[in-house]
C-alpha positions in Angstrom: -84.9 24.5 -18.1 -82.1 26.4 -19.8 -80.2 25.2 -22.7 -76.5 24.3 -22.0 -74.2 26.1 -24.5 -70.6 25.5 -25.4 -67.9 28.3 -25.5 -64.4 28.1 -26.4 -62.1 30.4 -24.7 -58.5 30.9 -24.4 -56.6 31.4 -21.1 -52.9 31.8 -21.0 -52.6 30.5 -24.4 -54.6 27.4 -23.9 -57.9 26.8 -25.3 -60.7 25.6 -22.8 -64.5 24.4 -23.7 -66.9 25.8 -21.3 -70.1 24.5 -21.0 -73.0 26.2 -19.1 -76.2 28.2 -19.6 -74.6 31.6 -19.4 -74.3 33.8 -22.5 -71.3 33.3 -24.6 -70.2 36.8 -24.3 -70.4 36.8 -20.6 -68.3 33.6 -20.5 -65.7 35.0 -22.8 -65.6 38.3 -20.4 -65.1 36.0 -17.4 -62.2 34.1 -19.4 -60.7 37.4 -20.2 -60.6 38.4 -16.6 -59.3 35.2 -15.4 -56.5 35.3 -18.0 -55.6 38.8 -17.0 -55.4 37.8 -13.2 -53.1 34.9 -14.3 -50.8 37.0 -16.4 -50.5 39.4 -13.4 -49.5 36.8 -11.2 -47.0 35.2 -13.5 -45.8 38.6 -14.7 -41.9 38.6 -14.9 -41.8 34.9 -14.6 -40.5 32.9 -17.5 -41.8 29.7 -16.0 -44.9 28.3 -17.6 -48.1 28.7 -15.5 -48.1 26.3 -12.6 -50.7 25.1 -10.0 -49.1 27.8 -7.7 -49.7 30.6 -10.1 -53.5 29.3 -10.8 -54.1 29.2 -7.0 -52.7 32.6 -6.3 -54.8 34.1 -9.1 -57.8 32.3 -7.7 -56.9 33.5 -4.1 -56.7 37.2 -5.7 -60.1 36.9 -7.5 -61.8 35.3 -4.1 -60.2 38.3 -2.2 -61.8 40.8 -4.6 -65.2 38.9 -4.3 -65.0 39.0 -0.5 -64.1 42.6 -0.4 -67.2 43.4 -2.7 -69.5 41.2 -0.7 -68.4 43.0 2.5 -68.6 46.3 1.0 -72.1 45.6 -0.4 -73.3 44.2 3.1 -72.0 47.3 5.1 -73.8 49.5 2.4 -77.0 47.5 2.9 -76.7 47.8 6.7 -76.5 51.6 6.1 -79.3 51.8 3.9 -81.5 49.8 6.3 -80.6 52.0 9.3 -81.5 55.1 7.1 -84.8 53.6 6.1 -85.6 52.8 9.7 -84.8 56.3 10.7 -87.0 57.8 8.0 -89.9 55.5 8.9 -89.5 56.5 12.6 -89.5 60.1 11.6 -92.5 59.7 9.2 -94.4 57.7 12.0 -93.7 60.7 14.5 -94.9 63.3 12.1 -98.1 61.5 11.2 -99.2 61.1 14.8 -98.8 64.7 15.4 
């Protein structure tokens, strides 16, 4: 069982204590990414970060994840087809 660690991060000027098993540097990197996304969504607004801004940032991050998953899935399908084709060619050459 991995040890749970606590890391304090700053997002939109507020401190948050994050507990988990991930490396502290990784947690800080993720926090910086979330902070950046929140700032992008709230850019040009003088209103403090609201639930609306947080939800929009979360949707942007989820969209990135889904696009990467889709691209990865399509890439894996292409690789599988190529591998199958190569195996077929190899089988045909071995039986000659």
